[in-house]
N, C-alpha and C positions, 0 to 999 in steps of 0.2 A: 470524568476520570474513573477508571475501573481499578480499584485498589487490588482486587484479587489477581488480576492479570498484569498489574502495574502498567496499564496502558491508558491512553487518552483517546476519546472518541470525538470526531467531528461529524455532525449529521446535517443533512439537508432535508427540508420538509416541504410537502405540498399540503398546505393547511395543517391539519394535525397528524398527517401520515408521514412517517419517515420513508423517504424514497431512495436515500443513498447515504453512504458513510465512508469515512476513513478511520482506521484504527492505527494509532502511532505508538510505538514503544521503543525502549532502549535496545532491547535484544534484537539482533538481526539474524540473517541466515549464514553470515560469515564473520570471522574474527576481524576482517578488514574494516568493518564498520563499528568496531568497539572503540569509540573515541568519545570524550566527554561532551563534545558539541555536535554529535551526530545522533539522529533518531532514524527509525525505520518504519515505513508503512508496512504493517503486517496484516492488514485486512482492508478491503475496498470493494464497494459494490454500488451500482446505480441500477434501479429498475429499468428494464428494457424499454418501456414506453417513454421514458424521459431521456434516453440517449440521443445524441446528435443535436441537442438544444443548448449547448454551452453551460449546462448546469454543473456538470462535474468539473469542467475547467474552472468555473467560478469558485467552486468549493476548494479545489486544489490551490488556487491563488490565495484564498482566505487562510488555508492551513499554512502555506508557506510564509505569509505575512505574519500570522500569529506566532509561529515558531521562531521566526527571525527576531521578533520583539522579545521572545523568551531567551534569546542568546544561542539558539540552534543555528549552526552555520551550514550544515549539510543534512539532506534527507535522502535515505536510500529506500529502494523498493525491490522486492524479490518477485520475479515473474516467470512462470513456467512457459516454455515454448509450446506446450500443448494447448494453450489458451491464446489463439491468434488475436482475438478482440482486445484482450488485456495487453498483449505484446505491442500491438499497434498504438494503443493509447500511451503506454509508458514510454515507448521509444520517441514519442513526440516531445516529451517533457523532461526526460532523464537521459543521461549518457551512461551506457554500461561501464561498470568498473570491474566486474568480475563475471566469469562464466563458470558454471559448474555442470557436472554431468552425473546423473544418477541412473544406475542400471537396476531395474527391478526384475526379479525372477518370478516366474509364475509359480505361486505357492503350491499349486496342484502337483508339481513334479516332486515335491518333497514328501509326498504321502507314500 
């Protein structure tokens, strides 16, 4: 538990080295997920050498089971389309419930 960020971390280790994690918290990217029984994955990573070995899938299953026991009924995740690896992973395990569009301006034009 990270009290400063009000989040909960789930990690996977190879011996004493952390190789991946999920960070879960109440606040999400959209007001749609602001429900008492909903949490959001706001951080996730697995070192590249460990990908494709079902490690992350096992960690996700553990996270889901643990949160279910804690009374959480739904878990959301925000994923940017600019990250195709993440997009492929999340689309295997989650159904999209909202799409957003962000337009970024090149800050150099403001000078």
